[in-house]
Rosetta silent file (secondary structure, phi, psi, omega in degrees, C-alpha in Angstrom):
SEQUENCE: MTELTPSAINGQAAQTKAAAVKNTVLTKELRTANGMTAQGLYDPRNEHDACGVGFIANMKGVKSHRIVEDGLAMLENLTHRGAVGADPL
SCORE:     score description
SCORE:     0.000 S_00000001
   1 L     0.000  140.970 -179.899  -22.301   -0.800  -11.105 S_00000001
   2 L   -70.026  134.830  176.442  -18.860   -2.129  -11.872 S_00000001
   3 L   -82.584  151.013 -179.739  -17.564   -1.345  -15.308 S_00000001
   4 L   -74.522  149.069  174.478  -16.219   -4.221  -17.401 S_00000001
   5 L   -70.036  161.661 -178.716  -12.463   -4.564  -17.951 S_00000001
   6 H   -55.507  -40.589  179.948  -11.261   -3.831  -21.483 S_00000001
   7 H   -70.959  -31.379  174.901  -10.938   -7.507  -22.400 S_00000001
   8 H   -66.230  -39.108  178.480  -14.432   -8.263  -21.124 S_00000001
   9 H   -62.936  -36.596  178.980  -15.817   -5.478  -23.218 S_00000001
  10 L   -81.059    3.353  176.137  -14.084   -6.992  -26.241 S_00000001
  11 L    78.603   19.226 -177.936  -15.612  -10.372  -25.517 S_00000001
  12 L  -104.597    9.451  177.430  -12.338  -11.998  -24.563 S_00000001
  13 L   -72.186  144.080 -179.735  -13.218  -12.722  -20.923 S_00000001
  14 L   -86.540   74.615 -174.607  -13.138  -16.373  -19.957 S_00000001
  15 H   -65.599  -38.896 -179.690  -16.770  -16.443  -18.814 S_00000001
  16 H   -63.870  -41.264  179.283  -17.015  -20.213  -18.890 S_00000001
  17 H   -65.685  -41.869 -179.439  -13.870  -20.554  -16.741 S_00000001
  18 H   -63.833  -38.434  179.702  -15.107  -17.920  -14.304 S_00000001
  19 H   -67.472  -37.582 -179.795  -18.433  -19.726  -13.908 S_00000001
  20 H   -67.529  -41.555  177.827  -16.636  -22.998  -13.225 S_00000001
  21 H   -64.609  -42.521  179.950  -14.403  -21.359  -10.604 S_00000001
  22 H   -60.103  -36.471 -178.567  -17.377  -19.638   -8.991 S_00000001
  23 H   -73.329  -20.672 -177.925  -19.155  -22.986   -8.685 S_00000001
  24 H   -92.848  -15.490  179.513  -16.176  -24.562   -6.948 S_00000001
  25 L   -75.386  125.966 -179.119  -15.704  -21.846   -4.334 S_00000001
  26 L   -85.877  143.046  175.983  -17.355  -22.920   -1.123 S_00000001
  27 L   -78.006  167.065  178.941  -19.344  -20.461    0.924 S_00000001
  28 H   -56.059  -43.330 -178.929  -18.575  -19.890    4.599 S_00000001
  29 H   -62.016  -42.343  179.606  -21.572  -22.035    5.561 S_00000001
  30 H   -67.121  -36.982  179.485  -20.435  -24.953    3.384 S_00000001
  31 H   -60.021  -48.087 -178.754  -16.914  -24.788    4.762 S_00000001
  32 H   -71.730  -33.715  176.931  -18.101  -25.178    8.309 S_00000001
  33 H   -68.162  -26.842  178.790  -20.722  -27.715    7.302 S_00000001
  34 L   -88.445   11.732  176.019  -18.019  -29.735    5.555 S_00000001
  35 L    82.111   18.814  176.174  -15.988  -29.998    8.715 S_00000001
  36 L   -68.679  111.667 -179.343  -13.383  -27.322    8.106 S_00000001
  37 L  -120.537  166.844  178.274  -11.926  -26.878   11.545 S_00000001
  38 L   -57.141  129.788 -178.628   -8.952  -25.042   12.975 S_00000001
  39 E  -154.423  124.493 -178.777   -5.758  -26.746   11.838 S_00000001
  40 L    61.038 -126.788  178.423   -2.235  -25.359   11.853 S_00000001
  41 L   -85.256   -7.506 -177.244   -2.448  -21.674   10.970 S_00000001
  42 E   -86.471  134.866  175.139   -5.978  -21.979    9.589 S_00000001
  43 L  -139.534  117.977 -177.814   -8.853  -20.928   11.827 S_00000001
  44 H   -60.854  -17.325  175.380  -12.395  -20.693   10.388 S_00000001
  45 H   -66.705  -18.182  178.905  -13.078  -17.781   12.751 S_00000001
  46 H   -85.005   -1.639  176.601  -10.827  -15.711   10.521 S_00000001
  47 L   -75.971  128.913 -177.887  -13.203  -16.100    7.569 S_00000001
  48 L  -132.744  147.050  172.744  -14.931  -12.792    6.890 S_00000001
  49 L   -68.595  151.286  173.685  -17.498  -11.542    4.418 S_00000001
  50 L    70.026   10.893  173.243  -16.313   -9.040    1.818 S_00000001
  51 L   -94.255  148.176 -179.919  -12.674  -10.059    2.055 S_00000001
  52 L   169.522  177.315  178.640  -10.886  -11.038   -1.090 S_00000001
  53 L  -135.002  163.018  174.369   -8.346  -10.398   -3.766 S_00000001
  54 L  -120.854  140.164  179.386   -8.508   -9.909   -7.474 S_00000001
  55 L  -126.170  135.034  173.921   -6.313  -11.589  -10.045 S_00000001
  56 L  -123.242  121.250 -177.886   -5.889  -10.683  -13.700 S_00000001
  57 L  -154.096  154.319  172.327   -3.880  -13.145  -15.780 S_00000001
  58 L   -93.002  120.832 -173.239   -3.710  -14.674  -19.206 S_00000001
  59 L   -63.668  -19.855  179.642   -4.391  -18.405  -18.670 S_00000001
  60 L   -99.698    6.821  177.386   -2.040  -19.286  -21.557 S_00000001
  61 L    74.813   17.388  179.116    0.857  -17.170  -20.253 S_00000001
  62 L   -80.425  125.857  177.508    0.744  -14.699  -23.146 S_00000001
  63 L   -80.097  133.061  175.860    2.223  -11.307  -22.223 S_00000001
  64 L  -157.904  159.575  176.906    0.209   -8.313  -23.336 S_00000001
  65 H   -70.528  -20.078  179.577   -0.599   -4.768  -22.357 S_00000001
  66 H   -60.525  -34.683  178.067   -4.240   -5.831  -22.057 S_00000001
  67 H   -61.710  -41.828  179.840   -3.330   -7.583  -18.811 S_00000001
  68 H   -65.673  -46.025 -179.954   -2.048   -4.234  -17.423 S_00000001
  69 H   -59.717  -44.152 -179.819   -5.188   -2.436  -18.645 S_00000001
  70 H   -66.811  -37.065  176.100   -7.443   -5.013  -17.035 S_00000001
  71 H   -62.834  -43.312  178.597   -5.478   -4.822  -13.761 S_00000001
  72 H   -66.546  -39.247  177.319   -5.833   -1.032  -13.663 S_00000001
  73 H   -64.434  -36.914  178.855   -9.569   -1.293  -14.435 S_00000001
  74 H   -62.015  -44.391  178.257   -9.877   -3.817  -11.603 S_00000001
  75 H   -61.809  -39.332  177.963   -8.246   -1.379   -9.173 S_00000001
  76 H   -64.601  -35.866 -178.388  -10.623    1.386  -10.304 S_00000001
  77 H   -75.007  -12.664  176.136  -13.583   -0.914   -9.727 S_00000001
  78 H   -63.175  -33.650 -172.014  -12.546   -1.544   -6.114 S_00000001
  79 H   -63.070  -30.083  179.066  -13.733    1.876   -5.054 S_00000001
  80 H   -69.082  -16.552  177.340  -17.427    1.108   -5.518 S_00000001
  81 H  -100.185    7.249 -179.929  -17.076   -1.613   -2.891 S_00000001
  82 L    78.202   15.099 -178.613  -15.349    0.655   -0.426 S_00000001
  83 L  -103.923  168.242  177.546  -12.029   -1.053   -1.014 S_00000001
  84 L  -137.092  158.397  173.733   -8.640    0.297   -2.051 S_00000001
  85 L   -75.598  163.583 -178.476   -5.595   -1.029   -3.800 S_00000001
  86 L   -73.365  -28.650 -178.199   -2.490   -1.776   -1.717 S_00000001
  87 L   -93.979  141.776  176.603   -0.332    0.834   -3.421 S_00000001
  88 L   -66.765  149.074  179.284   -0.900    4.528   -2.977 S_00000001
  89 L   -78.765    0.000    0.000   -2.139    6.385   -6.083 S_00000001
């Protein structure tokens, strides 16, 4: 199981915001059902399961070491999914 980032453990995660974002992300099936077709550089055949990126940011632009801690925790949590960070350890 993925461990929580330090800010999530402290109850400072934006759970409401994350839920709203999750509800707006369309699944692969909905994208094709909604008429997403190849256009320019976009090709729906390039959509793959288990692909993605992680972002850690303060929505209000406040700089803090907690952002760094959360980013490092996110990189550590990638390993349980068989993924790796882009930079060598």
